[in-house]
Steps between C-alpha positions, in 0.01 A plus 500: 500500500542193272693328770224563755244371257698182450541456877124559552415243239731240659354562856134570434299213335339585162145470638577744781659755260190492286278560797718794615471648147122472508480656848737781381275592206182466707639739758600744239155489352346571846714806556482630153865465404409317182326809371839674536660225307231548224590871478864402433391252229530194709149353443327212696177323435187649662270212559432145383169454310374146462349417153258215459184385315271676737662853508688546167230716352500732791886507531534617142177693450664824410718328239223305322554688170865389485483169683342165425488189707404135480421258780603138517400232745670163526408208731740213592437188717791376709490125570582322821866423594628142471612515872549754769612389839334790682227649279449876511230726368728640234587161363150377424286491180357839409375696213710804403341795316727744325360833377704728266441846377673581168562879458547659169607867562523757219735699708399860512458517875848455643509130579859344523680180585757552774649312794331192363152634517240704317449850628246762408562872465460552878764236565262247636595135458238296321517124553347177635317455822715489808392404856620687812679182609686475176608870518633439854684182418608572145498877433542607152857639418339810366374593845863602587626625160550828318325482165703479179453766235323355190631540145254555218462224240311494175259216435358230733662372815357185681560453876706186580611555854433412861607627843769228484557401140858380585346199672494197278165381634330853466633535150398163363158467675369860537691746276592331174149355454356857493591474133208278436258791570682736260462241225123559539552852377797505270753275318819529702670668198257778538622575849807725484641444843451285820560665823669263754623754760834582648687195638791280389378298210613143519552232234165339573321831425669529167451133413126503566445835331662363188306178523181724503620680185617818671849634409698682764504826305126523575544454875488826703636522851493876537189679636298608202177635356377456149219574250318173605547291819372153552470331840344186631414524878440152637319416830546147617237338718562554874377161620643482850482857631875505442612662174860379552365149424335582172422251215679534167284507192500188276481703175818683606659166591424365153627810323845468644498122460412521123804719442718190545251243381749338256733410785221353711358296210838359399616399847467119558739450797391376846723673753462548874612842605584660833504885436761671714443860608836602340689808611258656743530688837159409643254212517766234511462130559703445816549121459521488120782248510275244687211577263715449191635175649159364548373613158799340317386162628174574321672592174496873535768727349574834671496787261501881523328742272779756542649627172258285292300638208126471501526252226733276708266531811207414278686194370581383853152540637317355200727197521419432864278218641559635855609837645597580855571873584495742784254791446670754272513651160636180331166336533363765261627241240194292580389706195675227297411181698310222325178341626539237766836628642538463885577837655609508868527852627692562828438805711607650829294439820189714506534627140223434246475648149268361236675626189688176414206282618292693243759464224522134564134468449522679165781272397287201596773387744459292814584754770637402852601738778719481802581766762825498688562476872449791750836653570639825655559766233629860478190629321124494547442549128355164391615576143862494601521209741751219450375145493590181679335191349412186690672227306268211594200720415653575159554133432144426591377754245735341237337172565146646488587639165598154383870610453648176617881464541703417193821306510659713220408809310661687223415871459453586137 
């Protein structure tokens, strides 16, 4: 069976495997087999309930004796880009409104954290708003999972998870900053545990948690319930009828940035960086050798973020006067960029995502954007396309950014 699974993984692309899992579970729901699973102790979620400013009182009406909530609204203005060759709706100035509901549950009603979500006693998932398009393109993993059995803990547990907390961008920009809401209720030392969910913890998780003052013996990965549960549910503004392109909150950006403020403040170098994608299986830069050859003439040094600590990444990005990078998680480190840095984001043909455009605005960077050439590919998923960059167009953007050629350059 293990051999068959390994063969299937090598033949069937990851995206297709996930779609098949979703269809499998949907079909079993339709014909009632999941009810049989439940009778055998293999539980699955029942339905997804969206929680927001408008409906929170109704959603939790029966629990009002044991549940309190607070509402927070934050507004951020995103500035124009320095230069975009082909302007798109997503990469234009806009105002992003982020609305958060902070739940404080005295848990006498069967709420639990499992499979990276908050569930009620009926096994409904309680979370942020999701559009139909988002569910179709990026279905939640819990849609095709059997629920974990929770352990009972004494004290207070705060939610610090996400459908994909293993992703560097998600963790640094969406998940870790949830801590700032719990600070409004309690000192971190008054919170006994922080639930992060079941996934392989990486060094950057441990490093950033420690930077926030949270020791690893207070980090819970197992499904759990406790005397008191805290959860911040954040809904970001849907500006373009496309929730996949959603703006990141500035207050969250600043929270993660300040964890490494000493490194940023003490950096005085002026490097030019080309950020390589590193060891990846998708979204590759096809003509990277040519791109690097051009960039070296303009004083750029090629570096990869693979195996670097967050501190090392913060040091690199805060030392940069110019950054060129293909769209990817490494650009999350714009968290540490200094005002005035030139940021040139490269992307595959037809793909636009405003997350790093937004972060560049918060960093007070000069943002430039270049899409690659149209080429034949083996996938229609715009998020996974490889990129072929037009070298003369890239050079034109370098000149527009006033990054004139240098005769010699030493990388510090």
